[in-house]
C-alpha positions as CSV (number, residue, x, y, z in Angstrom):
1,M,-4.9,19.8,-10.1
2,N,-3.8,20.0,-6.5
3,S,-7.2,21.6,-5.4
4,R,-9.0,18.8,-7.2
5,R,-7.0,16.2,-5.3
6,D,-7.5,18.0,-2.1
7,F,-11.2,18.1,-2.7
8,L,-11.3,14.4,-3.5
9,K,-9.2,13.6,-0.4
10,A,-11.6,15.6,1.8
11,G,-14.6,13.8,0.4
12,L,-13.0,10.4,1.0
13,I,-12.1,11.3,4.6
14,A,-15.8,12.2,5.2
15,G,-17.0,8.8,4.1
16,A,-16.7,5.8,6.4
17,T,-14.9,3.1,4.4
18,Y,-13.2,0.2,5.9
19,S,-10.0,-1.7,5.2
20,V,-8.1,-4.7,6.5
21,V,-4.5,-4.3,7.6
22,N,-2.7,-7.3,9.1
23,G,-6.0,-8.9,9.7
24,L,-7.6,-6.0,11.6
25,K,-10.6,-4.1,10.4
26,V,-9.9,-0.4,10.6
27,N,-11.3,2.8,9.3
28,A,-9.6,4.0,6.1
29,Q,-8.5,7.1,7.9
30,D,-6.5,4.8,10.3
31,A,-5.3,2.3,7.8
32,S,-1.7,2.4,8.9
33,A,-1.4,0.6,12.2
34,G,-3.9,3.0,13.9
35,K,-2.3,6.2,12.6
36,T,-3.8,8.7,10.2
37,A,-3.6,7.6,6.6
38,T,-5.9,10.1,5.0
39,G,-3.5,10.5,2.1
40,A,-4.0,6.9,1.0
41,P,-7.6,5.7,1.7
42,M,-7.0,2.5,-0.3
43,L,-4.1,1.5,1.9
44,G,-4.9,-2.1,3.1
45,F,-8.3,-2.1,1.3
46,A,-10.2,-5.3,1.2
47,C,-13.6,-6.1,-0.2
48,Q,-16.2,-8.5,1.0
49,P,-15.2,-12.1,0.2
50,L,-16.4,-13.3,-3.3
51,E,-17.6,-16.9,-3.3
52,T,-17.1,-17.0,-7.0
53,V,-14.8,-14.6,-8.8
54,R,-16.4,-13.7,-12.2
55,V,-13.7,-12.5,-14.6
56,G,-14.1,-10.5,-17.8
57,V,-11.0,-10.5,-20.0
58,V,-10.3,-7.5,-22.2
59,G,-7.7,-8.2,-24.9
60,I,-7.1,-11.8,-26.0
61,G,-3.7,-11.7,-27.5
62,S,-0.9,-14.0,-26.5
63,R,-1.0,-12.9,-22.8
64,G,-4.8,-12.8,-22.6
65,G,-5.2,-16.1,-24.3
66,A,-2.8,-17.9,-22.0
67,M,-4.4,-16.2,-19.0
68,I,-7.9,-17.6,-20.0
69,S,-6.6,-21.1,-20.1
70,R,-4.7,-20.7,-16.8
71,V,-7.3,-18.7,-14.7
72,S,-10.2,-20.9,-15.7
73,K,-8.5,-23.8,-13.9
74,L,-8.4,-21.9,-10.6
75,P,-10.8,-22.9,-7.9
76,G,-13.7,-20.4,-7.4
77,V,-12.9,-18.5,-10.6
78,K,-15.0,-18.3,-13.7
79,V,-14.3,-16.5,-17.0
80,T,-17.7,-15.1,-17.7
81,A,-17.0,-12.5,-20.4
82,I,-14.4,-11.9,-23.1
83,C,-13.7,-8.9,-25.3
84,D,-11.6,-8.4,-28.4
85,I,-11.7,-7.0,-31.9
86,E,-10.8,-10.2,-33.8
87,D,-13.3,-13.0,-34.4
88,A,-10.4,-15.6,-34.5
89,K,-9.2,-14.7,-31.0
90,I,-12.7,-14.8,-29.6
91,A,-13.2,-18.2,-31.1
92,N,-9.9,-19.5,-29.7
93,A,-10.9,-18.2,-26.2
94,K,-14.3,-19.9,-26.4
95,A,-12.7,-23.1,-27.6
96,S,-10.2,-23.0,-24.7
97,L,-13.0,-22.7,-22.2
98,A,-15.1,-25.4,-23.9
99,R,-12.2,-27.8,-23.6
100,Q,-12.2,-27.3,-19.9
101,Q,-15.9,-27.8,-19.8
102,Q,-16.5,-24.2,-18.7
103,P,-19.7,-22.3,-19.6
104,E,-19.6,-20.2,-22.7
105,P,-18.7,-16.6,-21.9
106,K,-20.6,-13.6,-23.0
107,V,-18.8,-12.0,-25.9
108,Y,-18.1,-8.3,-26.4
109,K,-16.6,-7.4,-29.8
110,G,-15.3,-4.1,-31.1
111,P,-12.8,-1.3,-30.3
112,E,-14.9,0.1,-27.5
113,A,-16.9,-2.9,-26.5
114,Y,-14.9,-3.1,-23.3
115,K,-17.1,-0.2,-22.0
116,A,-20.2,-2.4,-22.1
117,L,-18.3,-5.2,-20.4
118,C,-17.2,-2.9,-17.7
119,D,-20.8,-1.7,-17.1
120,S,-22.4,-5.1,-17.2
121,G,-23.4,-7.3,-14.4
122,D,-21.5,-10.3,-15.8
123,V,-18.2,-9.7,-14.1
124,D,-16.6,-8.8,-10.7
125,V,-13.1,-8.4,-12.0
126,V,-11.8,-6.9,-15.3
127,Y,-8.5,-8.5,-16.4
128,N,-6.9,-6.0,-18.7
129,T,-4.5,-7.5,-21.2
130,T,-4.7,-4.8,-23.9
131,P,-1.9,-2.8,-25.6
132,W,-0.3,-0.1,-23.5
133,H,-2.4,2.8,-24.8
134,L,-5.6,1.1,-23.7
135,H,-4.5,0.2,-20.2
136,V,-5.7,3.4,-18.6
137,P,-9.0,3.8,-20.6
138,V,-10.0,0.2,-19.8
139,A,-9.0,0.4,-16.2
140,L,-10.9,3.6,-15.6
141,A,-14.0,2.2,-17.3
142,A,-13.8,-0.9,-15.1
143,M,-13.5,1.1,-11.9
144,N,-16.2,3.5,-12.9
145,G,-18.3,0.5,-13.6
146,G,-17.8,-0.7,-10.0
147,K,-15.4,-3.5,-11.0
148,H,-12.1,-4.5,-9.6
149,V,-9.4,-4.2,-12.2
150,L,-6.2,-6.1,-12.8
151,T,-4.2,-4.4,-15.5
152,E,-1.1,-5.5,-17.4
153,V,2.1,-3.5,-17.2
154,T,3.0,-0.8,-17.9
155,S,-0.3,0.1,-16.4
156,A,-0.1,3.9,-16.8
157,M,2.8,5.7,-18.5
158,T,2.3,9.4,-17.6
159,V,2.2,11.2,-14.3
160,E,-1.3,12.5,-15.1
161,D,-2.6,9.1,-16.0
162,C,-1.2,7.7,-12.8
163,W,-3.1,10.3,-10.8
164,K,-6.2,9.5,-12.7
165,M,-5.8,5.8,-11.7
166,V,-5.2,6.7,-8.0
167,E,-8.1,9.2,-7.8
168,T,-10.6,6.9,-9.5
169,C,-9.6,3.9,-7.4
170,E,-10.1,6.0,-4.2
171,K,-13.4,7.4,-5.4
172,R,-14.9,4.0,-6.5
173,K,-13.5,1.9,-3.6
174,V,-12.4,-1.0,-5.8
175,H,-9.1,-2.8,-6.2
176,C,-6.7,-1.6,-8.9
177,M,-3.7,-3.8,-9.1
178,Q,-1.0,-4.0,-11.8
179,L,-0.3,-7.5,-13.1
180,E,3.4,-7.5,-12.3
181,N,4.1,-11.3,-12.4
182,C,7.8,-10.9,-11.6
183,I,6.9,-10.2,-8.0
184,Y,6.1,-13.9,-7.8
185,G,9.3,-15.2,-9.4
186,E,11.2,-17.8,-7.3
187,I,14.4,-15.8,-6.9
188,E,12.5,-12.5,-6.3
189,M,10.5,-14.1,-3.5
190,L,13.6,-15.9,-2.1
191,T,15.3,-12.5,-1.9
192,F,12.3,-11.0,-0.1
193,N,12.3,-13.9,2.4
194,L,16.1,-13.5,3.0
195,V,15.7,-9.8,3.7
196,R,12.8,-10.3,6.0
197,K,14.8,-12.9,8.0
198,G,17.7,-10.5,8.2
199,L,20.3,-12.6,6.4
200,L,21.3,-9.7,4.1
201,G,21.4,-7.2,7.0
202,E,20.2,-3.7,6.2
203,V,19.6,-3.2,2.5
204,M,20.9,0.0,1.0
205,H,21.1,-0.7,-2.8
206,A,19.4,-2.8,-5.5
207,E,19.5,-3.2,-9.2
208,G,16.8,-4.4,-11.6
209,A,16.2,-4.4,-15.4
210,Y,14.2,-5.4,-18.4
211,N,17.0,-6.4,-20.7
212,H,15.4,-8.4,-23.6
213,D,16.2,-8.4,-27.3
214,G,13.0,-7.1,-28.8
215,R,14.1,-5.9,-32.2
216,H,11.7,-8.5,-33.8
217,M,8.9,-6.1,-32.9
218,A,9.7,-4.1,-36.1
219,N,9.4,-7.2,-38.4
220,D,6.4,-7.4,-40.7
221,L,4.9,-10.3,-38.8
222,F,1.7,-8.8,-37.4
223,P,-1.3,-6.8,-38.4
224,A,-0.6,-3.1,-38.4
225,Y,-2.5,-2.4,-35.1
226,Q,-0.2,-4.9,-33.2
227,Y,2.9,-2.7,-33.5
228,W,1.9,-0.6,-30.5
229,R,5.1,-1.4,-28.6
230,Y,7.3,-0.6,-31.6
231,D,5.3,2.6,-32.1
232,W,6.1,3.7,-28.5
233,Y,9.8,3.1,-29.1
234,R,9.6,5.2,-32.2
235,D,8.0,8.1,-30.5
236,H,9.5,8.1,-27.0
237,A,12.8,7.9,-25.1
238,G,13.5,6.9,-21.5
239,N,12.3,3.6,-19.9
240,P,8.8,2.6,-21.0
241,Y,8.8,-0.8,-19.2
242,P,10.2,-0.3,-15.7
243,T,8.1,-2.6,-13.6
244,H,9.5,-6.1,-14.2
245,G,12.9,-5.3,-12.7
246,L,11.6,-2.7,-10.2
247,V,8.4,-3.7,-8.5
248,P,9.9,-6.8,-6.7
249,L,12.7,-4.6,-5.5
250,C,10.2,-2.0,-4.2
251,L,8.5,-4.6,-2.1
252,T,11.8,-5.9,-0.7
253,M,13.0,-2.4,0.0
254,D,9.7,-1.2,1.6
255,I,8.8,1.4,-1.0
256,N,5.4,2.9,-0.1
257,R,5.7,1.0,3.2
258,G,8.0,3.2,5.3
259,D,10.0,4.6,2.5
260,R,9.3,6.1,-0.9
261,M,11.1,7.1,-4.1
262,D,12.4,10.6,-3.8
263,Y,13.9,11.4,-7.2
264,I,15.2,9.8,-10.3
265,V,17.9,10.6,-12.9
266,S,18.1,8.9,-16.2
267,I,20.4,8.7,-19.3
268,D,19.9,7.2,-22.7
269,S,22.6,5.7,-24.9
270,K,22.5,6.5,-28.6
271,N,20.4,4.3,-30.8
272,V,22.8,2.3,-33.0
273,A,21.9,-1.4,-32.5
274,F,18.2,-0.9,-33.3
275,A,19.1,1.4,-36.1
276,D,21.4,-1.2,-37.6
277,F,18.6,-3.7,-37.4
278,M,16.2,-1.3,-39.0
279,E,18.6,-0.9,-41.9
280,H,19.8,-4.4,-42.5
281,G,17.2,-6.7,-40.7
282,L,13.9,-5.7,-42.3
283,N,12.4,-6.8,-45.5
284,P,12.6,-4.1,-48.3
285,N,8.9,-3.6,-48.3
286,N,8.5,-3.3,-44.5
287,P,6.7,0.1,-43.9
288,R,8.9,0.7,-40.9
289,K,12.1,0.5,-42.9
290,G,13.8,3.9,-42.9
291,Q,12.1,5.1,-39.7
292,T,14.1,6.4,-36.8
293,L,13.4,5.6,-33.2
294,K,13.7,8.0,-30.2
295,V,14.3,5.2,-27.7
296,G,18.0,4.8,-26.8
297,D,19.5,1.4,-27.1
298,V,20.1,1.3,-23.4
299,N,18.5,3.4,-20.7
300,T,20.0,3.6,-17.3
301,S,18.3,5.3,-14.3
302,L,19.2,5.9,-10.7
303,I,16.6,6.3,-8.0
304,K,17.2,7.7,-4.5
305,T,14.7,7.0,-1.8
306,V,13.8,9.3,1.1
307,S,15.7,7.1,3.5
308,G,18.8,7.1,1.4
309,K,18.6,3.8,-0.4
310,T,19.5,3.6,-4.1
311,I,18.2,1.6,-7.1
312,M,19.8,1.2,-10.5
313,L,17.2,0.5,-13.2
314,Q,18.0,-0.5,-16.7
315,H,16.1,-1.1,-20.0
316,T,17.0,-2.3,-23.4
317,V,15.1,-4.1,-26.1
318,S,17.5,-3.0,-28.8
319,T,20.6,-5.0,-28.3
320,P,21.6,-8.6,-28.9
321,R,21.8,-9.9,-25.3
322,P,20.3,-12.7,-23.2
323,Y,17.3,-11.9,-21.2
324,S,18.0,-10.5,-17.7
325,R,16.1,-8.7,-14.9
326,I,19.4,-8.5,-13.0
327,Q,17.7,-8.6,-9.6
328,T,20.5,-7.7,-7.3
329,V,20.0,-6.7,-3.7
330,Q,22.9,-5.5,-1.6
331,G,22.8,-5.5,2.2
332,T,25.3,-4.9,5.0
333,R,25.7,-8.7,5.5
334,G,25.7,-10.0,1.9
335,I,24.4,-9.9,-1.6
336,I,22.1,-11.9,-3.9
337,C,21.8,-11.8,-7.7
338,D,20.0,-13.5,-10.4
339,Y,20.8,-14.3,-14.1
340,P,22.4,-16.5,-13.0
341,Y,21.5,-17.0,-9.4
342,R,24.4,-16.2,-7.0
343,I,24.7,-15.4,-3.4
344,A,27.4,-14.4,-0.9
345,L,26.9,-13.8,2.8
346,E,28.9,-13.1,5.8
347,G,27.5,-13.7,9.3
348,E,27.6,-15.8,12.4
349,G,27.9,-19.6,12.9
350,K,27.1,-21.9,10.0
351,Y,27.5,-19.3,7.3
352,Y,30.6,-17.5,8.7
353,Y,33.7,-17.8,6.5
354,G,36.0,-15.4,8.2
355,S,36.7,-12.5,5.8
356,G,33.4,-11.3,4.4
357,A,31.9,-12.0,1.1
358,H,34.8,-11.8,-1.3
359,D,33.7,-14.6,-3.5
360,W,30.4,-16.0,-4.6
361,W,29.4,-19.1,-2.7
362,D,29.8,-22.3,-4.5
363,E,26.8,-24.0,-6.1
364,K,26.2,-26.4,-3.2
365,R,26.1,-23.7,-0.6
366,A,24.0,-21.4,-2.8
367,N,21.4,-24.1,-3.5
368,E,21.3,-24.9,0.2
369,I,20.2,-21.3,0.9
370,R,17.8,-21.5,-2.0
371,E,16.0,-24.5,-0.6
372,T,16.2,-23.6,3.1
373,Y,14.8,-20.2,2.6
374,K,12.4,-20.8,-0.3
375,H,9.5,-18.5,0.0
376,P,6.5,-20.2,1.7
377,L,4.3,-19.4,-1.4
378,W,6.7,-21.4,-3.6
379,K,6.8,-24.2,-1.1
380,T,3.0,-24.3,-1.0
381,I,2.1,-24.2,-4.7
382,G,5.5,-24.0,-6.5
383,A,5.2,-27.5,-7.9
384,L,1.7,-26.9,-9.1
385,A,2.7,-23.6,-10.6
386,A,5.6,-25.3,-12.5
387,K,3.0,-27.7,-13.9
388,M,0.5,-25.0,-14.8
389,G,3.2,-22.8,-16.4
390,G,3.4,-19.1,-17.3
391,H,6.9,-17.8,-17.2
392,G,8.2,-20.6,-15.1
393,G,5.1,-20.7,-12.9
394,M,5.1,-17.1,-11.6
395,D,2.0,-16.2,-13.8
396,Y,0.1,-19.0,-12.1
397,I,1.2,-18.0,-8.6
398,Q,0.2,-14.4,-9.3
399,D,-3.3,-15.4,-10.5
400,A,-3.7,-17.9,-7.7
401,R,-2.8,-15.3,-5.1
402,W,-5.1,-12.4,-6.2
403,S,-8.0,-14.8,-6.7
404,Y,-7.4,-16.3,-3.3
405,C,-7.3,-12.9,-1.7
406,L,-10.6,-11.9,-3.4
407,R,-12.3,-15.1,-2.3
408,M,-11.0,-14.7,1.3
409,G,-11.7,-11.0,1.5
410,L,-8.0,-10.1,2.0
411,P,-6.1,-7.1,0.7
412,L,-4.3,-7.7,-2.6
413,D,-0.5,-7.8,-2.5
414,T,0.0,-4.5,-4.3
415,S,-2.2,-1.4,-4.7
416,V,-2.9,1.4,-7.0
417,Y,-0.2,3.4,-5.2
418,D,2.4,0.8,-6.3
419,L,1.1,1.0,-9.8
420,A,1.3,4.8,-9.9
421,T,4.7,5.0,-8.2
422,T,6.4,2.8,-10.8
423,G,4.3,3.7,-13.9
424,C,5.1,7.4,-13.7
425,L,8.7,6.6,-14.2
426,C,8.0,6.2,-17.9
427,E,7.5,9.9,-18.3
428,L,10.0,10.9,-15.7
429,T,12.9,8.9,-17.3
430,E,12.1,10.4,-20.7
431,K,12.1,13.9,-19.3
432,S,15.3,13.4,-17.4
433,A,17.2,11.7,-20.2
434,G,16.1,14.5,-22.6
435,N,17.4,17.2,-20.2
436,R,21.0,16.1,-19.4
437,S,19.9,13.7,-16.8
438,Q,18.1,16.3,-14.7
439,A,16.8,15.0,-11.4
440,M,13.0,14.5,-11.5
441,D,10.9,14.3,-8.3
442,V,8.8,11.2,-8.0
443,P,5.2,12.3,-7.0
444,D,4.0,11.2,-3.5
445,F,0.8,9.4,-4.6
446,M,0.2,8.4,-1.0
447,R,0.3,12.0,0.3
448,G,2.5,11.0,3.2
449,A,0.7,7.8,4.3
450,W,3.8,5.7,3.3
451,K,5.5,6.9,6.4
452,T,3.4,4.7,8.7
453,A,2.2,2.1,6.2
454,P,3.0,-1.5,7.4
455,K,5.6,-3.5,5.6
456,M,4.5,-6.3,3.4
457,D,4.3,-9.6,5.2
458,V,5.6,-13.0,4.0
459,I,2.5,-14.1,2.1
460,D,1.1,-17.6,1.5
461,I,-2.0,-19.5,0.6
462,D,-4.0,-21.8,2.9
463,L,-4.5,-25.0,0.8
464,V,-7.7,-25.9,2.7
465,N,-9.3,-22.7,1.5
466,F,-7.6,-22.8,-1.9
467,E,-9.2,-26.2,-2.6
468,V,-6.4,-27.6,-4.7
C-alpha cells in the first residue's frame, strides 16, 4: 500500500497542476504559501469557474429531496439529473423542480444507475445523499467520471476507503468535499470568528458530539433497505458518526492547517438503553426484535493533536436525551459552549470583570457577543438562510457557499483530506474501544503538508456575484 501511494505521489508531482491558495495561483507542489506540499497536491485546489453548476443528485431520500428543493433555488445552479431506485421518489423530485419552473432532469433509475450518471455529460457535480455503504462507491464513480463530488457524512468509514478517496481525488484533479453542514451552524461559525479574533486566547481543548435519540431507527416504519443505519449499529461498535461534532472544531483548531490529529483512544459503554428499547419498544412482529447490537449506548473518545491540543468526542443514538453537539471550545482567555449557548471571557477593558471566568456571562452580555462577533457569512445571508431552511439555515449556507466557490473558481472550504481525517475515526474508535481503549494512530493523509498549510480564512459571499 505504501509503495502504491508513493508511486501515485511521484506521478502527481511530475504533472503540472495548479491550485489557488489565499487568492494566489501556485503550482500544486508549492500549494502551502510557497513551500513544498507534495504530500497534498489537492491542497488549495480550485477549478475553472463554472458559469452554470449542473448538479446530479444520487439518492432522493429525505436529505436528497430537501436538497433538490433548496439547491434549485440557488443562482447559477441547475439540477440536471436525478438517480434513485424508487419511482415515487423520482416523481416527487421531478414535481419539486416543476413547481419551481425548472427544466425536467434526466432520470437514472436502478441500484447501479449512478454509474451512468457519473459517466454522463449531464452534470458537473454529483451530490451524493445515499446510505452510508454507498458513499464511497458513488464518490469514486463520480471522480473517475471527471465530476466534482459532494458526499454526505459519514463519507468514508474505514482507513482503506479514506485512502481510496484521497488517492482518487488526487489522481482525477476534482473536488471531493464532505457535506458537513454543521460547519455552517451559527454558533460554530461564531466560535471560529471569536478564535480568529483572539478573544478566547490560545485554544488547547474542545468537545463535540452527536448525541441524538435515534432508537426509532429500529421501528418497522420503513422498507427493509432503509435500515442501513440500524444495520451498522447492529454490526459495529465505536463512533460511526463523528463529523457533526468534530469537523467544526477541526477548522477552529487548525487541524490539517498547521496541526493534525496524532492519536485517538475510545471507550464504549455497555448497551442497555437500546437493548431495553429493542425488548419493550418494538412491535412483536418486528424482524429486528431479539437482535443484539454491538454499538455501545455511549461512545467517548479522546484525541491528541501533534501540537498538544485535546478533543473529547462523544456519540450516542441509544439514550433518551435532548439533541446536542456540545460544541465547547476552551482557550486561555475564556470558553464558549452551545446547547444552550453560553460564554465566559476574561480580558482587557470592556470585557474585564476582575477575577477570570468563574461564572457564565448573563444573557444580555452573551447575546452582545453573539451579535457583535456574528460570522460575516451569517451577517451576509443568515436571514435568507433562515427563510430557506435546512437545519436552521446551515444547510442553505453550506450549499450557497460551495456553489459560489465553484462559480467563482475558488477553493472549497474543506477538502478530501478533511474528509479522510475525520471519516477514518469510525474504524479507529471501534478498534480502540474493542482493545481496552488502546491508542490508535490517525493516518497522515496529507503526508506532512499540514505543517505549512495555511489556516482557514474567515469566509464570506460577495452578494454582487451571488446575485441574490
